[in-house]
ROROMI-122298 format. One record per residue (C-alpha): x, y, z. Coordinates in steps of 0.5 Angstrom, whole numbers, plus 500, padded with zeros to 3 digits. Layout:
<pts>
    x    y    z
    X    Y    Z
...
</pts>
This chain:
<pts>
    x    y    z
  725  198  823
  722  204  822
  715  206  825
  710  207  820
  707  213  818
  701  214  813
  703  216  806
  699  223  806
  702  225  813
  709  223  811
  709  227  804
  706  233  808
  711  233  813
  717  232  808
  714  238  804
  713  243  810
  720  241  812
  724  242  805
  721  249  805
  726  250  811
  732  247  807
  737  252  803
  736  252  796
  730  248  796
  726  253  792
  731  253  786
  730  245  786
  723  245  787
  722  248  779
  726  244  775
  726  245  768
  727  241  761
  732  244  756
  732  243  749
  739  244  745
  743  241  740
  747  235  741
  754  236  744
  760  237  739
  765  232  743
  760  226  741
  763  220  737
  760  218  731
  756  211  731
  756  207  725
  749  205  723
  746  198  724
  739  196  721
  739  188  723
  733  186  728
  733  181  733
  729  175  732
  721  176  733
  721  170  738
  725  174  743
  722  181  743
  718  182  750
  713  187  751
  712  189  744
  718  193  742
  726  192  742
  731  197  742
  734  198  735
  740  202  739
  742  204  746
  748  209  745
  751  212  751
  757  217  751
  760  219  758
  765  225  758
  768  225  765
  771  232  764
  765  235  761
  761  232  767
  756  230  761
  752  223  760
  749  223  753
  744  218  751
  741  216  745
  735  211  744
  731  208  738
  725  203  740
  722  199  735
  714  198  736
  712  191  733
  706  190  736
  700  193  740
  703  191  747
  709  195  744
  705  201  744
  702  201  751
  709  199  754
  714  203  749
  711  210  748
  713  214  754
  720  217  755
  722  218  762
  729  221  765
  731  222  772
  735  227  775
  737  231  781
  736  239  779
  740  241  785
  746  239  781
  744  236  774
  741  239  768
  737  235  763
  738  237  755
  733  234  750
  736  234  743
  731  230  739
  725  226  739
  723  223  733
  717  218  731
  719  215  724
  713  212  720
  714  209  713
  722  212  714
  719  219  714
  721  223  721
  715  226  725
  718  231  730
  715  230  737
  720  235  741
  716  240  745
  719  242  751
  712  245  754
  710  237  753
  714  235  759
  711  233  765
  717  234  771
  715  230  777
  718  228  783
  720  221  783
  721  220  790
  722  212  790
  724  211  797
  719  216  800
  716  210  803
  722  208  807
  723  216  809
  728  218  805
  727  224  800
  733  225  795
  730  231  791
  730  227  785
  725  228  779
  723  225  772
  722  229  766
  716  225  763
  714  225  756
  708  221  754
  708  221  746
  701  221  742
  699  218  736
  704  212  736
  702  206  732
  705  199  730
  711  199  726
  713  206  729
  720  207  731
  721  212  736
  728  216  737
  730  220  742
  737  223  745
  738  227  751
  744  229  756
  744  230  763
  750  235  765
  753  235  772
  756  231  778
  755  231  786
  760  236  789
  761  232  795
  765  227  790
  770  233  789
  771  231  782
  772  224  783
  769  220  778
  766  213  779
  760  209  775
  757  203  772
  756  201  765
  751  196  763
  751  192  757
  744  188  757
  737  190  758
  731  187  760
  729  188  752
  733  185  746
  738  190  744
  740  190  736
  746  195  737
  749  197  743
  755  203  744
  758  205  750
  764  210  750
  767  213  756
  772  219  755
  776  222  760
  783  226  761
  789  221  760
  792  224  766
  786  221  770
  788  214  773
  781  210  772
  781  203  775
  776  199  771
  773  192  773
  769  188  768
  763  183  771
  760  177  767
  761  177  759
  763  184  757
  765  186  750
  772  188  749
  774  195  750
  777  199  744
  782  204  747
  784  210  744
  788  217  745
  788  224  742
  788  231  744
  790  229  752
  783  225  752
  783  217  753
  777  214  750
  774  207  752
  769  204  747
  765  198  748
  760  195  742
  755  189  742
  750  187  737
  744  182  738
  744  183  745
  739  178  748
  734  180  754
  737  179  761
  732  176  766
  731  177  773
  728  172  778
  724  174  783
  727  170  788
  734  171  787
  739  174  792
  740  182  792
  747  181  791
  746  176  785
  747  180  778
  748  176  772
  748  182  767
  754  184  764
  757  191  766
  763  195  768
  765  198  774
  769  205  773
  773  208  779
  778  213  780
  779  211  787
  785  207  788
  784  204  794
  780  203  800
  784  208  804
  782  214  800
  775  212  800
  776  212  808
  779  219  808
  774  222  804
  768  219  808
  772  221  814
  773  228  812
  766  230  810
  763  226  817
  768  229  822
  766  226  829
  764  232  834
  768  233  841
  765  239  843
  757  239  845
  752  245  846
  745  246  847
  740  240  848
  746  235  846
  750  237  851
  745  236  856
  744  229  854
  751  227  855
  751  230  862
  744  226  863
  747  219  860
  753  220  864
  749  221  871
  745  215  869
  750  211  868
  755  212  873
  762  210  872
  759  204  868
  762  204  860
  757  199  859
  751  202  862
  753  209  858
  754  205  852
  747  202  852
  743  208  854
  746  212  849
  744  207  844
  737  207  846
  737  214  846
  739  214  839
  735  208  836
  728  210  840
  728  218  841
  731  220  834
  726  217  828
  729  215  822
  728  220  816
  733  223  811
  733  229  807
  739  227  802
  739  232  797
  745  234  794
  752  233  798
  747  230  804
  747  224  800
  753  222  803
  755  228  808
  751  227  815
  748  233  818
  751  236  825
  750  231  831
  747  237  835
  742  239  829
  740  231  829
  739  231  836
  735  237  836
  730  236  830
  730  228  833
  730  225  826
  736  223  821
  738  218  816
  743  212  817
  749  216  817
  746  222  821
  744  217  827
  751  213  826
  755  220  827
  750  222  833
  751  215  836
  759  215  835
  759  222  838
  755  221  844
  760  215  845
  766  219  844
  764  224  849
  765  219  855
  771  216  853
  769  210  849
  772  209  842
  767  209  837
  767  210  829
  762  210  823
  762  204  819
  760  204  812
  756  197  809
  752  195  804
  746  191  806
  745  188  799
  752  186  797
  754  185  805
  760  180  805
  761  181  797
  762  188  797
  769  186  797
  768  184  789
  768  192  788
  773  196  786
  774  201  792
  769  207  791
  765  211  795
  758  208  791
  760  201  794
  756  203  800
  748  204  802
  748  204  809
  752  207  815
  753  203  822
  757  204  828
  763  200  832
  765  201  839
  770  198  844
  767  198  850
  771  195  856
  776  192  851
  770  188  847
  768  191  840
  761  192  839
  757  193  833
  751  197  833
  746  199  827
  743  205  830
  737  205  825
  734  199  829
  729  201  834
  727  198  841
  733  194  841
  734  191  849
  738  187  853
  744  188  858
  751  191  857
  754  190  850
  749  184  848
  746  187  842
  744  184  835
  747  186  829
  745  184  822
  750  180  818
  752  185  814
  759  181  812
  764  187  811
  765  194  812
  769  200  812
  771  203  818
  772  211  818
  778  212  822
  785  214  821
  789  208  818
  784  204  815
  786  201  809
  782  195  808
  775  193  809
  773  189  816
  770  183  816
  764  183  821
  763  178  826
  757  174  825
  752  175  831
  747  170  833
  740  171  831
  734  171  835
  729  165  836
  722  164  836
  719  159  840
  711  157  839
  707  152  842
  700  151  840
  696  147  846
  689  144  844
  685  141  850
  680  137  847
  674  134  852
  670  130  847
  668  130  840
  663  135  841
  665  140  846
  669  146  843
  676  145  844
  681  150  847
  687  153  844
  692  157  848
  698  159  844
  705  161  847
  710  165  843
  717  167  846
  721  172  842
  728  172  844
  734  176  841
  733  180  834
  726  176  834
  724  180  840
  727  187  837
  723  186  831
  716  184  835
  717  190  840
  718  195  834
  712  191  831
  707  192  837
  709  199  838
  707  200  831
  700  197  832
  694  198  837
  693  192  841
  686  191  838
  689  191  831
  694  186  833
  689  181  836
  685  182  830
  691  179  826
  692  174  830
  685  171  830
  685  172  823
  691  167  822
  687  162  826
  680  163  822
  683  161  816
  684  154  819
  678  154  824
  673  158  821
  668  158  827
  674  160  832
  673  165  838
  677  169  842
  676  168  850
  681  173  852
  685  179  850
  692  177  848
  697  178  854
  704  181  852
  710  181  857
  717  184  856
  723  182  859
  727  188  857
  733  186  861
  733  179  858
  731  181  851
  725  177  851
  718  178  849
  712  173  851
  705  173  848
  699  169  850
  693  168  846
  687  164  848
  681  161  843
  675  157  843
  674  152  837
  667  149  836
  667  144  831
  674  142  832
  673  135  829
  670  133  823
  666  127  822
  669  121  818
  664  119  814
  668  114  811
  670  110  817
  666  113  822
  669  117  828
  672  124  828
  678  126  824
  683  132  826
  689  134  822
  694  139  823
  699  142  818
  706  146  820
  704  152  817
  710  156  820
  715  152  817
  711  151  810
  711  159  810
  719  159  810
  720  154  804
  721  157  797
  717  152  792
  722  153  786
  721  151  778
  726  146  775
  728  151  770
  731  156  775
  738  157  774
  740  163  779
  741  162  787
  735  163  791
  734  168  797
  732  165  803
  730  169  810
  736  169  814
  737  169  819
  731  165  821
  730  160  827
  724  157  830
  722  152  835
  714  150  833
  710  145  837
  703  143  837
  700  139  843
  694  136  843
  691  134  850
  686  128  849
  683  124  855
  684  116  854
  691  116  851
  695  115  845
  696  109  841
  703  111  837
  710  110  836
  715  116  837
  718  118  831
  723  123  828
  726  126  822
  733  130  821
  735  134  815
  741  137  815
  744  141  810
  749  147  809
  744  152  808
  738  150  813
  736  145  818
  730  141  820
  728  137  826
  721  134  827
  719  129  832
  712  126  834
  711  123  841
  706  122  846
  706  122  854
  699  120  857
  694  124  854
  699  129  851
  701  128  844
  707  133  842
  709  134  835
  715  138  834
  718  142  829
  725  146  829
  727  149  823
  733  154  821
  736  158  815
  744  158  816
  745  162  810
  742  167  806
  741  163  800
  741  156  796
  747  156  791
  745  154  784
  749  147  785
  744  145  791
  737  147  788
  735  140  786
  737  138  793
  733  143  796
  727  142  791
  727  135  793
  727  137  801
  722  142  800
  717  137  797
  719  131  802
  718  136  808
  711  139  805
  709  132  803
  711  128  809
  713  132  815
  709  137  816
  702  134  816
  699  130  821
  692  127  822
  689  123  827
  682  119  828
  678  119  834
  673  114  836
  669  116  843
  666  109  843
  673  105  844
  675  107  852
  681  103  852
  684  107  845
  680  113  844
  685  115  839
  686  110  833
  692  112  828
  693  108  822
  698  108  817
  694  110  811
  686  112  811
  683  111  804
  681  117  800
  674  115  798
  673  121  794
  678  119  789
  677  111  790
  670  113  787
  672  118  782
  677  113  779
  673  107  779
  667  111  775
  672  113  770
  675  106  770
  668  103  768
  667  108  763
  674  107  760
  673  099  760
  666  100  757
  668  105  752
  674  100  750
  669  094  749
  665  098  745
  670  100  740
  673  093  740
  667  090  738
  665  095  733
  665  092  726
  670  093  721
  667  097  715
  669  095  708
  670  088  704
  671  081  707
  679  081  708
  683  075  705
  691  074  707
  696  069  704
  703  069  704
  703  076  705
  701  076  712
  707  079  717
  707  076  724
  709  080  730
  717  081  729
  722  087  728
  721  093  732
  714  091  734
  717  086  739
  721  092  743
  715  096  742
  710  091  745
  715  090  751
  715  097  752
  708  097  752
  707  092  757
  712  095  762
  708  102  761
  702  098  763
  704  095  769
  708  102  771
  701  106  770
  697  101  774
  702  101  780
  703  108  780
  696  109  782
  698  107  789
  705  109  789
  703  116  788
  699  116  794
  692  118  790
  688  114  795
  691  117  802
  686  121  805
  691  124  810
  695  127  804
  689  129  801
  687  133  807
  693  137  808
  691  141  802
  685  144  806
  690  147  811
  691  155  810
  698  154  808
  696  151  801
  692  152  796
  686  148  793
  690  148  786
  694  143  789
  688  138  790
  686  140  783
  693  138  781
  693  131  785
  686  130  782
  688  131  775
  694  127  776
  690  121  778
  685  122  772
  691  122  767
  694  116  770
  687  112  770
  686  114  763
  693  113  760
  693  106  764
  686  104  761
  688  106  754
  695  102  755
  691  096  757
  686  097  751
  692  098  746
  696  092  749
  690  088  747
  689  090  740
  697  089  740
  696  082  742
  690  080  737
  693  084  731
  687  088  730
  687  093  724
  685  099  729
  691  098  733
  695  103  729
  690  109  729
  689  108  737
  696  107  739
  698  114  735
  692  117  739
  695  114  745
  702  117  744
  698  124  743
  694  123  749
  701  122  753
  703  128  751
  697  132  752
  696  129  759
  703  131  761
  703  138  758
  696  139  762
  700  136  769
  706  141  767
  702  147  767
  698  146  773
  704  144  777
  708  150  775
  704  154  779
  702  149  785
  708  144  786
  713  145  781
  716  138  780
  722  137  775
  720  130  774
  713  132  771
  718  136  766
  722  130  764
  716  126  763
  713  131  758
  720  132  754
  720  124  754
  713  123  752
  714  128  746
  721  125  744
  717  118  744
  711  121  740
  716  124  735
  719  117  734
  713  112  734
  708  116  731
  711  116  724
  713  109  725
  706  107  726
  704  111  720
  709  109  715
  712  102  717
  710  096  712
  711  091  717
  705  095  721
  701  095  715
  701  088  714
  701  086  721
  695  089  724
  690  086  719
  685  082  723
  678  085  723
  672  085  727
  669  080  727
  675  076  726
  671  071  721
  671  076  716
  678  074  713
  681  068  710
  688  065  708
  687  065  700
  691  069  696
  688  074  691
  693  075  686
  700  075  686
  701  083  687
  696  083  693
  702  082  698
  709  082  695
  713  077  699
  719  081  699
  717  087  703
  722  091  707
  722  089  714
  722  095  719
</pts>
């Protein structure tokens, strides 16, 4: 939870600040060196095969990725060869970028060659490099002092091969010559040849752990050095799904660590981040003030110390060199009033210790969370620092980077970080962090409706508790009230374009209970829409707050899906309308391991209440539950979140008239007109006279039989199923149609429904036409039935393409595959079969033939029966 600063002001602040840091002037002028390749390199055998062209992405592939790491030389050598195979490759693969931190690393380039027609063109020119600050975490208020050596190649053409090599030398002194690192064996691009080597003194006790399908290592020893070699060929491109959890990694890689256990890691981290016990200056004054405010209460002191560090010391990290892992002195952090996570954690730990509260820094991994124990013990296993303390015998966990946390005593929200390494003597293992109940949002929209024409009023009451209150408090502090009010009304304006605010948003904050309440007031002209189909007026609602939390995922996804955990909402829509409601109460419950939904509909006098309770219970949907989740999302989106009612002012006893399904006249009209066109077209085609001579048939005539009987039965069922699907799919349900007009769902979904309905009527009409031709053994049947199978594939393909970007449905994909298989079987049969050729021979008009033989060879009696 960090206050937002503009990019310009942040950059200026960091620039001025860094000039005050020791060693910044030297780090501000990083350069790229040119040198020969290191003498210690192993020779890599050449390999000239290429991956299949269909697997190449972005227009290029890696002919070679070679990496050799010499631990004793602190050197990381890389040799890359890219093959440009298209214009896209020229765009995407014609620049070189190497990241390094000049405070302790040096970059040497050894070669940059463009091979064209097997002839080398030397491109290495030190002055052509642009060395740019690449502070990727600056938007998160972290400055690491990292740079990128950027080289933009000129005159690159299709078919060129770009070869370059470089070495990054140096290691962060904070690790005291301990080695750790990860070696990956897959990229987002295909790799024809991959070679990785790790060289270290045989006296180093390196621990190695493999993840996923890693090539087998070849280990050799010579001259006091041990070499690990991994080699792979034709490595397919790896994929990353946008919705997969941060902890999920399907790429093969090896982790190497010189730490033998977590105790070593804890001792190292504790040695560079000692808790201070003597206070001077402003920090001493702060401790005295906190003690005075808290009296003899440890709880009050704890709460006041947490508030001081979270709210008065802003988040900003200068993590150059050893300060990537070493915290700044707490007195310095408090005086400058900024620090990163470890700075704030050490400051809070020191403040708590100052009043006799046992407290320790804790290292956690916000991405891996509880899965951090999958790693070998290593200093690089963590990306965040928090605090744990024992207050009046109760262990409490605190994230000092979360601002505006309120409440009383030790009741404070802590994110589900899973496991952590407590930095204290005697730590030998990771500690499981208890799960703290998250917050909750209770939201009630109350609509007061007088009649069909008077503007309705809307009051929105929202209560935030626990972590939701912490988040909202920070959000409100970061935005002006005018900006907040604009955001709120813009949300409802997507649903009610003419909505007007009738009062300012009111905010009440009960810090003791950690509860924030906001109240919004609006007026909605044209609340109802005139129902031109059945008279009266219509209004629909859609639970967008629930829909926004549901991930629509395609049927091909094979990775876990990340969800917004923890999330807990109690959302109600209330409509107060004079005259009462003619409905039956109903409810739906969906209970899964990862999520829970409870909905209910009820009425009490003039008040209709729609209630939706939704929670995510874990941070992801497992792969083996994806199909269940897809079905639930479709059911929830289609059936549970939409509610539409009609209002008939003339009916005094029952002003509200609810019906199971109202007819979508737009779709009825569309389907009717299309059905008429198909029927007329079918009749005209059927009556078209068969060109050519008069036909005459005798003993060579083949009756319906063989495989044709089975196809006829299948066609009959296809026709019946197509007819009934027009109604079972809900194409004519106006309520289902109206829900796609809400803000949460795109009009593309209306397009999809229309396409599916049109496809169904076309295929149903076409199948009826083919069935008639079949039963009458018309001569044109083979041609038109082939067209039918092709049409099924086309309709299913179009439906699949549109649904992939709107309402992904595994059934649509299955239908497409089935239609392709059916077409592949049936089309050749109707083209080549002798039975087809001598069965479907009746022309138009039917009197254009006779049953007389026209010679012994006209229709041989012993034709092959197919």
